[in-house]
OpenMM code with the backbone's topology and positions (N, CA, C; nanometers):
from openmm import Vec3, app, unit

residues = "MET LYS ASP LYS LYS THR SER LYS ALA PRO GLU LYS THR ASP ASN ALA PRO ALA ARG PHE LYS ALA GLY ASP ARG VAL ARG VAL LYS ASP LEU PRO ASN MET PHE TYR SER ARG THR GLN MET TYR ALA ARG GLY VAL LEU GLY THR ILE ALA ALA ARG THR TYR GLN ASP LEU ILE PRO GLU ASP GLU ALA PHE ASN ARG ASP GLY ARG LEU GLU GLN TYR TYR ILE VAL ARG PHE ARG GLN LYS ASP LEU TRP GLU GLU TYR PRO SER GLU LYS ASP THR LEU GLN THR GLU PHE PRO ASP ARG TRP LEU GLU ALA VAL".split()
positions = [
    Vec3(0.0841, -0.1179, 0.0000),
    Vec3(0.0000, 0.0000, 0.0000),
    Vec3(0.0887, 0.1243, 0.0000),
    Vec3(0.0569, 0.2198, -0.0848),
    Vec3(0.1355, 0.3421, -0.0937),
    Vec3(0.0989, 0.4372, 0.0188),
    Vec3(0.2011, 0.5089, 0.0671),
    Vec3(0.1758, 0.6127, 0.1671),
    Vec3(0.1172, 0.7342, 0.0982),
    Vec3(0.0128, 0.7852, 0.1549),
    Vec3(-0.0449, 0.9082, 0.1032),
    Vec3(0.0390, 1.0251, 0.1520),
    Vec3(0.0662, 1.1164, 0.0615),
    Vec3(0.1370, 1.2371, 0.1012),
    Vec3(0.0327, 1.3337, 0.1573),
    Vec3(0.0502, 1.3688, 0.2809),
    Vec3(-0.0438, 1.4611, 0.3429),
    Vec3(0.0264, 1.5931, 0.3679),
    Vec3(-0.0481, 1.6992, 0.3501),
    Vec3(0.0094, 1.8297, 0.3769),
    Vec3(-0.0180, 1.8659, 0.5218),
    Vec3(0.0841, 1.9183, 0.5848),
    Vec3(0.0711, 1.9587, 0.7234),
    Vec3(0.0205, 2.1022, 0.7265),
    Vec3(-0.0870, 2.1246, 0.7983),
    Vec3(-0.1407, 2.2607, 0.8096),
    Vec3(-0.0426, 2.3460, 0.8881),
    Vec3(-0.0225, 2.4707, 0.8461),
    Vec3(0.0697, 2.5567, 0.9189),
    Vec3(0.0165, 2.5868, 1.0573),
    Vec3(0.1081, 2.6084, 1.1485),
    Vec3(0.0683, 2.6436, 1.2841),
    Vec3(0.0096, 2.7841, 1.2830),
    Vec3(-0.1067, 2.7992, 1.3399),
    Vec3(-0.1705, 2.9306, 1.3449),
    Vec3(-0.1180, 3.0051, 1.4667),
    Vec3(-0.0774, 3.1281, 1.4444),
    Vec3(-0.0203, 3.2071, 1.5524),
    Vec3(-0.0503, 3.3545, 1.5337),
    Vec3(-0.0569, 3.4266, 1.6425),
    Vec3(-0.0743, 3.5718, 1.6380),
    Vec3(0.0589, 3.6427, 1.6601),
    Vec3(0.1694, 3.5704, 1.6649),
    Vec3(0.2979, 3.6292, 1.6998),
    Vec3(0.3720, 3.6897, 1.5822),
    Vec3(0.3270, 3.6684, 1.4609),
    Vec3(0.3945, 3.7239, 1.3443),
    Vec3(0.3705, 3.8743, 1.3384),
    Vec3(0.4720, 3.9497, 1.2933),
    Vec3(0.4518, 4.0946, 1.2843),
    Vec3(0.3461, 4.1289, 1.1800),
    Vec3(0.2679, 4.2303, 1.2103),
    Vec3(0.1634, 4.2756, 1.1180),
    Vec3(0.2107, 4.4041, 1.0501),
    Vec3(0.1705, 4.4250, 0.9257),
    Vec3(0.2079, 4.5475, 0.8540),
    Vec3(0.1321, 4.6685, 0.9031),
    Vec3(0.0095, 4.6485, 0.9509),
    Vec3(-0.0762, 4.7604, 0.9876),
    Vec3(-0.1192, 4.7497, 1.1333),
    Vec3(-0.1551, 4.8656, 1.1886),
    Vec3(-0.2101, 4.8700, 1.3237),
    Vec3(-0.3359, 4.9556, 1.3204),
    Vec3(-0.4163, 4.9471, 1.4254),
    Vec3(-0.5396, 5.0255, 1.4330),
    Vec3(-0.5079, 5.1731, 1.4125),
    Vec3(-0.5875, 5.2373, 1.3278),
    Vec3(-0.5699, 5.3785, 1.2980),
    Vec3(-0.4953, 5.4061, 1.1683),
    Vec3(-0.4250, 5.3065, 1.1139),
    Vec3(-0.3529, 5.3252, 0.9867),
    Vec3(-0.4518, 5.3415, 0.8722),
    Vec3(-0.4195, 5.4322, 0.7795),
    Vec3(-0.5010, 5.4505, 0.6590),
    Vec3(-0.4526, 5.3533, 0.5525),
    Vec3(-0.5460, 5.2892, 0.4854),
    Vec3(-0.5146, 5.1915, 0.3813),
    Vec3(-0.6079, 5.2110, 0.2620),
    Vec3(-0.5682, 5.1549, 0.1502),
    Vec3(-0.6542, 5.1485, 0.0316),
    Vec3(-0.6677, 5.0011, -0.0040),
    Vec3(-0.7886, 4.9616, -0.0375),
    Vec3(-0.8114, 4.8250, -0.0843),
    Vec3(-0.7661, 4.8195, -0.2298),
    Vec3(-0.6808, 4.7243, -0.2609),
    Vec3(-0.6310, 4.7107, -0.3976),
    Vec3(-0.7459, 4.6755, -0.4923),
    Vec3(-0.7349, 4.7243, -0.6136),
    Vec3(-0.8359, 4.6946, -0.7160),
    Vec3(-0.7775, 4.5907, -0.8102),
    Vec3(-0.7780, 4.4663, -0.7656),
    Vec3(-0.7199, 4.3551, -0.8411),
    Vec3(-0.8302, 4.2724, -0.9058),
    Vec3(-0.7982, 4.2048, -1.0151),
    Vec3(-0.8993, 4.1171, -1.0767),
    Vec3(-0.9200, 3.9914, -0.9930),
    Vec3(-1.0366, 3.9327, -1.0058),
    Vec3(-1.0643, 3.8027, -0.9441),
    Vec3(-1.0097, 3.6948, -1.0353),
    Vec3(-0.9020, 3.6324, -0.9940),
    Vec3(-0.8476, 3.5224, -1.0724),
    Vec3(-0.9150, 3.3913, -1.0319),
    Vec3(-0.9382, 3.3762, -0.9056),
    Vec3(-1.0000, 3.2561, -0.8524),
    Vec3(-1.1001, 3.2996, -0.7469),
    Vec3(-1.0826, 3.2501, -0.6294),
    Vec3(-1.1702, 3.2824, -0.5170),
    Vec3(-1.1181, 3.4061, -0.4437),
    Vec3(-1.2062, 3.4930, -0.4044),
    Vec3(-1.1663, 3.6090, -0.3249),
    Vec3(-1.2781, 3.6453, -0.2288),
    Vec3(-1.2381, 3.6835, -0.1078),
    Vec3(-1.3349, 3.7323, -0.0095),
    Vec3(-1.3375, 3.8847, -0.0097),
    Vec3(-1.2740, 3.9473, -0.1066),
    Vec3(-1.2655, 4.0934, -0.1115),
    Vec3(-1.3825, 4.1498, -0.1906),
    Vec3(-1.4647, 4.2281, -0.1225),
    Vec3(-1.5863, 4.2810, -0.1817),
    Vec3(-1.5546, 4.3797, -0.2947),
    Vec3(-1.6276, 4.3675, -0.4036),
    Vec3(-1.6079, 4.4554, -0.5191),
    Vec3(-1.6314, 4.6016, -0.4831),
    Vec3(-1.7314, 4.6299, -0.4010),
    Vec3(-1.7672, 4.7685, -0.3704),
    Vec3(-1.6582, 4.8419, -0.2917),
    Vec3(-1.5636, 4.7697, -0.2307),
    Vec3(-1.4592, 4.8339, -0.1507),
    Vec3(-1.3276, 4.8497, -0.2269),
    Vec3(-1.3179, 4.7911, -0.3438),
    Vec3(-1.1911, 4.7965, -0.4175),
    Vec3(-1.1600, 4.9381, -0.4635),
    Vec3(-1.0369, 4.9811, -0.4338),
    Vec3(-0.9920, 5.1145, -0.4693),
    Vec3(-1.0302, 5.2216, -0.3686),
    Vec3(-1.0999, 5.1844, -0.2617),
    Vec3(-1.1510, 5.2814, -0.1643),
    Vec3(-1.0569, 5.2907, -0.0438),
    Vec3(-1.0429, 5.4145, 0.0094),
    Vec3(-0.9631, 5.4385, 0.1296),
    Vec3(-1.0426, 5.4041, 0.2539),
    Vec3(-0.9745, 5.3455, 0.3514),
    Vec3(-1.0370, 5.3136, 0.4793),
    Vec3(-0.9346, 5.3232, 0.5901),
    Vec3(-0.9770, 5.2884, 0.7103),
    Vec3(-0.8920, 5.2944, 0.8289),
    Vec3(-0.8933, 5.1583, 0.8969),
    Vec3(-0.7759, 5.1103, 0.9355),
    Vec3(-0.7689, 4.9838, 1.0087),
    Vec3(-0.8379, 5.0031, 1.1435),
    Vec3(-0.9411, 4.9236, 1.1689),
    Vec3(-1.0123, 4.9280, 1.2966),
    Vec3(-0.9522, 4.8274, 1.3945),
    Vec3(-0.9041, 4.7132, 1.3426),
    Vec3(-0.8472, 4.6101, 1.4292),
    Vec3(-0.7666, 4.5105, 1.3470),
    Vec3(-0.6645, 4.4565, 1.4097),
    Vec3(-0.5944, 4.3397, 1.3567),
    Vec3(-0.6677, 4.2206, 1.4150),
    Vec3(-0.7096, 4.1271, 1.3305),
    Vec3(-0.7920, 4.0183, 1.3822),
    Vec3(-0.7134, 3.8892, 1.4036),
    Vec3(-0.6887, 3.8120, 1.3027),
    Vec3(-0.6293, 3.6795, 1.3173),
    Vec3(-0.5483, 3.6474, 1.1930),
    Vec3(-0.4759, 3.5392, 1.1987),
    Vec3(-0.4083, 3.4863, 1.0807),
    Vec3(-0.4802, 3.3593, 1.0391),
    Vec3(-0.4894, 3.3404, 0.9064),
    Vec3(-0.5536, 3.2198, 0.8559),
    Vec3(-0.4906, 3.1857, 0.7212),
    Vec3(-0.5269, 3.0699, 0.6707),
    Vec3(-0.4760, 3.0268, 0.5411),
    Vec3(-0.5222, 3.1210, 0.4299),
    Vec3(-0.4375, 3.1400, 0.3313),
    Vec3(-0.4768, 3.2156, 0.2131),
    Vec3(-0.5897, 3.1372, 0.1468),
    Vec3(-0.7061, 3.2010, 0.1218),
    Vec3(-0.8228, 3.1277, 0.0720),
    Vec3(-0.7967, 3.0474, -0.0555),
    Vec3(-0.7183, 3.1012, -0.1497),
    Vec3(-0.6909, 3.0270, -0.2733),
    Vec3(-0.6107, 2.9002, -0.2450),
    Vec3(-0.5178, 2.9077, -0.1502),
    Vec3(-0.4409, 2.7887, -0.1132),
    Vec3(-0.5326, 2.6842, -0.0513),
    Vec3(-0.6193, 2.7290, 0.0368),
    Vec3(-0.7109, 2.6374, 0.1036),
    Vec3(-0.8104, 2.5767, 0.0046),
    Vec3(-0.8622, 2.6596, -0.0869),
    Vec3(-0.9620, 2.6124, -0.1833),
    Vec3(-0.9055, 2.5052, -0.2759),
    Vec3(-0.7755, 2.5167, -0.3102),
    Vec3(-0.7137, 2.4211, -0.4013),
    Vec3(-0.6301, 2.3169, -0.3285),
    Vec3(-0.6500, 2.3078, -0.1952),
    Vec3(-0.5865, 2.2060, -0.1131),
    Vec3(-0.4342, 2.2060, -0.1244),
    Vec3(-0.3768, 2.3263, -0.1371),
    Vec3(-0.2305, 2.3387, -0.1395),
    Vec3(-0.1810, 2.3596, 0.0024),
    Vec3(-0.0528, 2.3295, 0.0231),
    Vec3(0.0056, 2.3602, 0.1534),
    Vec3(-0.0179, 2.5079, 0.1787),
    Vec3(-0.0862, 2.5368, 0.2842),
    Vec3(-0.1301, 2.6729, 0.3089),
    Vec3(-0.0235, 2.7631, 0.3672),
    Vec3(-0.0306, 2.8868, 0.3256),
    Vec3(0.0483, 2.9928, 0.3866),
    Vec3(-0.0479, 3.0770, 0.4686),
    Vec3(0.0012, 3.1305, 0.5778),
    Vec3(-0.0825, 3.2149, 0.6612),
    Vec3(-0.0718, 3.3601, 0.6180),
    Vec3(-0.1818, 3.4327, 0.6328),
    Vec3(-0.1777, 3.5771, 0.6131),
    Vec3(-0.2604, 3.6432, 0.7212),
    Vec3(-0.2281, 3.7685, 0.7480),
    Vec3(-0.2957, 3.8464, 0.8508),
    Vec3(-0.4259, 3.9039, 0.7959),
    Vec3(-0.5285, 3.9053, 0.8768),
    Vec3(-0.6563, 3.9672, 0.8416),
    Vec3(-0.6799, 4.0893, 0.9305),
    Vec3(-0.7510, 4.1864, 0.8738),
    Vec3(-0.7801, 4.3113, 0.9428),
    Vec3(-0.9269, 4.3485, 0.9239),
    Vec3(-0.9811, 4.4214, 1.0204),
    Vec3(-1.1106, 4.4861, 1.0041),
    Vec3(-1.0813, 4.6284, 0.9574),
    Vec3(-1.1418, 4.6685, 0.8458),
    Vec3(-1.1216, 4.8015, 0.7904),
    Vec3(-1.2548, 4.8765, 0.7974),
    Vec3(-1.2477, 5.0009, 0.8437),
    Vec3(-1.3667, 5.0868, 0.8559),
    Vec3(-1.3687, 5.1869, 0.7404),
    Vec3(-1.4839, 5.1999, 0.6766),
    Vec3(-1.5042, 5.2928, 0.5657),
    Vec3(-1.6187, 5.3870, 0.5990),
    Vec3(-1.6097, 5.5086, 0.5488),
    Vec3(-1.7280, 5.5954, 0.5478),
    Vec3(-1.8169, 5.5409, 0.4359),
    Vec3(-1.9439, 5.5225, 0.4644),
    Vec3(-2.0325, 5.4682, 0.3606),
    Vec3(-2.0412, 5.5628, 0.2417),
    Vec3(-2.0267, 5.6912, 0.2647),
    Vec3(-2.0291, 5.7907, 0.1567),
    Vec3(-1.9116, 5.7670, 0.0600),
    Vec3(-1.7990, 5.7143, 0.1117),
    Vec3(-1.6844, 5.6833, 0.0255),
    Vec3(-1.7092, 5.5581, -0.0581),
    Vec3(-1.7918, 5.4690, -0.0065),
    Vec3(-1.8238, 5.3460, -0.0794),
    Vec3(-1.9327, 5.3696, -0.1844),
    Vec3(-2.0318, 5.4493, -0.1477),
    Vec3(-2.1458, 5.4769, -0.2356),
    Vec3(-2.1699, 5.6274, -0.2349),
    Vec3(-2.1319, 5.6944, -0.3406),
    Vec3(-2.1383, 5.8402, -0.3493),
    Vec3(-2.2762, 5.8963, -0.3138),
    Vec3(-2.3810, 5.8265, -0.3533),
    Vec3(-2.5170, 5.8751, -0.3293),
    Vec3(-2.5677, 5.8484, -0.1875),
    Vec3(-2.4849, 5.7835, -0.1044),
    Vec3(-2.5277, 5.7529, 0.0327),
    Vec3(-2.5607, 5.8837, 0.1053),
    Vec3(-2.6741, 5.8907, 0.1768),
    Vec3(-2.7219, 6.0189, 0.2299),
    Vec3(-2.6497, 6.0746, 0.3533),
    Vec3(-2.5806, 5.9925, 0.4299),
    Vec3(-2.5199, 6.0418, 0.5542),
    Vec3(-2.3683, 6.0469, 0.5445),
    Vec3(-2.3107, 6.1540, 0.5981),
    Vec3(-2.1649, 6.1703, 0.6003),
    Vec3(-2.1002, 6.0903, 0.7132),
    Vec3(-2.1769, 6.0582, 0.8173),
    Vec3(-2.1185, 6.0008, 0.9390),
    Vec3(-2.1249, 5.8491, 0.9478),
    Vec3(-2.2109, 5.7849, 0.8725),
    Vec3(-2.2272, 5.6396, 0.8839),
    Vec3(-2.1032, 5.5678, 0.8315),
    Vec3(-2.0690, 5.4587, 0.8995),
    Vec3(-1.9529, 5.3793, 0.8595),
    Vec3(-1.9923, 5.2331, 0.8396),
    Vec3(-1.9046, 5.1609, 0.7732),
    Vec3(-1.9197, 5.0174, 0.7513),
    Vec3(-1.7842, 4.9551, 0.7809),
    Vec3(-1.7830, 4.8432, 0.8513),
    Vec3(-1.6587, 4.7703, 0.8781),
    Vec3(-1.6683, 4.6336, 0.8140),
    Vec3(-1.5584, 4.5911, 0.7534),
    Vec3(-1.5532, 4.4586, 0.6931),
    Vec3(-1.4094, 4.4091, 0.6965),
    Vec3(-1.3909, 4.2831, 0.6688),
    Vec3(-1.2610, 4.2178, 0.6870),
    Vec3(-1.1874, 4.2002, 0.5550),
    Vec3(-1.0542, 4.2192, 0.5596),
    Vec3(-0.9689, 4.2004, 0.4411),
    Vec3(-0.8394, 4.1317, 0.4795),
    Vec3(-0.7855, 4.0499, 0.3886),
    Vec3(-0.6534, 3.9931, 0.4106),
    Vec3(-0.5460, 4.0963, 0.3766),
    Vec3(-0.4305, 4.0811, 0.4374),
    Vec3(-0.3188, 4.1742, 0.4221),
    Vec3(-0.2846, 4.2040, 0.2763),
    Vec3(-0.2783, 4.1032, 0.1926),
    Vec3(-0.2294, 4.1249, 0.0547),
    Vec3(-0.3247, 4.2083, -0.0311),
    Vec3(-0.4467, 4.2314, 0.0162),
    Vec3(-0.5408, 4.3155, -0.0566),
    Vec3(-0.5348, 4.4607, -0.0108),
    Vec3(-0.4467, 4.4923, 0.0843),
    Vec3(-0.4391, 4.6282, 0.1390),
    Vec3(-0.3047, 4.6916, 0.1057),
    Vec3(-0.3081, 4.8230, 0.0803),
    Vec3(-0.1838, 4.8979, 0.0615),
    Vec3(-0.1877, 5.0213, 0.1507),
    Vec3(-0.0711, 5.0581, 0.2023),
    Vec3(-0.0610, 5.1756, 0.2889),
    Vec3(-0.0887, 5.3017, 0.2095),
    Vec3(-0.1501, 5.3994, 0.2744),
    Vec3(-0.1780, 5.5281, 0.2100),
    Vec3(-0.0869, 5.6319, 0.2717),
] * unit.nanometer
topology = app.Topology()
chain = topology.addChain("A")
for resn in residues:
    res = topology.addResidue(resn, chain)
    for name in ("N", "CA", "C"):
        topology.addAtom(name, app.Element.getBySymbol(name[0]), res)
């Protein structure tokens, strides 16, 4: 009987340095969807503020295709809804949503 090659899941840890901290201004990259993405279309290209550093998890494309996973940092980013939707009626309302590190760039 042949041995099955199994991939070892990476150890999940919060000890890796993060690129961003709460209060940092970021822009969501406007990249094409090549495969799977959890990055909302309405937020691409929009400026926001890091609200929190959350957790590290497998890169979704690696996990979806059952490849040995690499970990990436996830963040909660806060946007003014007026920046997301120009016709939005209130200047003060905000929306928070989660993004992986590689979809964010420093402003």
